[in-house]
C-alpha angles and dihedrals in degrees: 000000000000125000115240125147114223111263111270116272090199100087126208108222146013129241096293120019092204101056142017119261120225131191121224091263089056094246107147112248091214090060091052090049090052090049091050090050091049091050090050092050090050091052092250094136098163091051091049091050091048092053093047092050089050089054094046092049088067100023108033091177098053102136096198093055091048091049093050092049090047093051092047092051091048093052090050092052095249095135100172093048090048093050091048094054093043095048089050088053091049092049090054094045116016087183093063104120091187092057092047093046092050092046092050093050095046095046096052108122093005112132092341096319098259093128090052090056091051092054090042090057089052090052090055092048090051094049109017094164097049115097093208092062091056091048090053091053090044091055090049090050091051090051089052093049095249100131093166092060090043092055091050091050096049092045090052090049089053091050089054094043114017091181094060102115093181090061090054090048092052091044088056091052091051093049091048090054087052088053087241091137099167090055090045091053091051092049095048090047091054090049090052092049089056096039109020096174101064107111094193093061091056089053092052091046090050091052090053090051090050090054087061093045090247096146098166093056092044090051091053090052092050092052092048091048092051091049088058096041113017093180096055111125092194090054091050090050089051089050090054095045095044092047089052090052096040094056089063092056131083091275093045099115091048090053091050094049090047091053092048092048091049092054117004091179094061114096103203097078089056089055089052089049088053090053091050091050090050089056089056092049093248096133099160092053089044092055092051091052092046092051089049088054091052092049091055097039111022097171100069132103102200095068092048090051090052089049094054093045094047091081143342113299116233136187091269088065095062093103088059090050090051089054091049091048091052089054089050089066093053105121096210097055117126116246095243091051091050090051091054090048092053092047087051093050091045092053092046095051090046088057089049091050092240092134098170091058090042095055090044091059093043088053090051091048091053096043094252103118094169135038123231147070092299092074098037100091121175114272117235117231101256133199092270092055091047090050093050092049093050091053089050092049094047103040100065126151089262091051092049092049091050092059099035111135099033093102133113119254098239134115095186098110120081108188117203111189143161136101120329112269092026097116102275093133093051091050091051090049091052094048096043090057086069113097092232098048130081127190124231096178115211113346120189091199099114094039087060100034094049089069090063096041101045125048099208094185094057099025094239130147120214099212095182092054090043092057091048090050090048091055092046091052093053089051089051092052091047091052092050096047108019115196095016119126092211134027127194125225111192101182098145096211093060082098085084092062102041093119092052093044092049091053096051097037108031090165097049121114119240122199120189114206113210133183139165104293097231092048087054093048094047092046092053090045091053097055131071099236108190095209115038099157091124095043131043126249093213125068092253092047091054092047092051090049091052092049090050090052091050091050090054094046091051089052094049091047089057097041100040097035131258094273101045093100133029117242113216118187115211092214093056092043095057094040096047103021101166097046094049093041090053089050091053094047092047092049088056090055092246132136115246120265122187091222087076088072091065105057091154091065096064114123097211121111114261116212103190139103087253094064092133097040096053090055090059126081113270108282135189101214092102093061111109089353088154091077089073088063100038095122091055104039098116111178091355086078090074088071091064088082092061120109116262112260100205121114127188118256114228 
């Protein structure tokens, strides 16, 4: 939610600012306007309308009367009538700030919002030194999708009025939409400092924390928001989401035990405990906790999904599947619970090799109940795609040569990147079994820091900020894996920032995880990713995301050189584990250690949807898995024409 006060109903001038207006019966128009305003304020809408119509009968161009009628129509939800009155007022007096402000507010989001921005610009021209005018234009810009203009407007409003908490709130919204989560957190925090009792700001702040996987902080925001508004459904949803994220953090077990102690009869905390136990490889204990959760709270999908992913489903489990399927037909089930149930059934039937039933449930989980061209709508170029293209446009060979030599002399980072579900987790498991390598999991550091180091709009690199970020990142890796010479970061989307990472860490190792494109697409489609802003949830969205990734990889291969990163094919890795593992270890300038052949024996927590799979010995059943679903591929079939990615291992 954005902050915007309703346009003022107390209007600033009468029909003509230079002279008084009189009706034929000599009743002063200004007195009638005051009476109409008083009636409006007292809730006597019909009386106010009657007085305004009386004025307009004699003075059709009375701006005040038109403004009052416009504001009344707007409050009653009669948008077109309101716009008609307000535009008439603006036509009579283009300098009427009240008319412009109302028009801007009412037109936000209408037909794209471009007209709202035009009126917002007029408002700023009329009152350039008034913070409110800049907020109005900023809100219009947000409604029109122009976050850059919105940020400039809210920052200008803050310059004019540093105590304007609403401007900070809206600035946070704009930064969040830009995925600039650090800046959003700072803006929302400033808004809260100025106005600490606004529940909505805590919700927005919590969402920004969640985007950075900061579950503890998000949980605190949810609790504060609920304290201010106990009936808020959005605050309760934040509480649920932040609890889910927080339990995966360092304080996760404490959060779970706190939730269980608060309400031992509630089943959801036991499901979270089961998820936590899965991460630690304690699958028997996890199943017990998950079943306890289902006993206490039968109508939930999340626990059933955990149950089906805790191990391989066999024929003896069919009674459980029947129970899950019965719940799937429950009419009162929440959408998110139904999605989890369908993901659970899809995974179970995949284990049982009933692929037609499996794909049916995966389609239901993703909102694609049927297969075919009718559901494959064009995908709009989103912010992620625009961001990738700007990095490609900016980081050319010439650009890289210009800044060559600014990097930090460290080979500690090992970046593992690619598409999700391409084998990044397995590669990290193999490397982290080496005595000199630690694992940092997926770090969002460069996704966030790149926004402060690269000005995408102007194509500029802030070298000073880049060096500071480079030092902070090394400190982060050292804190995660103290004493290790190398630390892996397997955030898949680091492929976007390879040019930047190569500049700051010219000695770092880069490993590109590859896999058959349809196997990648199906694997993404079959899992309930919480945050899919960089990858579609429909078939076509996933395909477009994969093509975008390939476009970026092709660019970096050309700009950085064909040998700057090591390509590792998932298919070759699982079929010839030792040869490929030795190649990976050698590429990282490490001596071979036999422990690298047993990635499933690592004792580190694994936060991934493949928590059970990564604890098993390397297997080949996921190679060309797409053939099981060939009759139902839909738009995924287009990827069959792509060149094979596999390369022989010497």
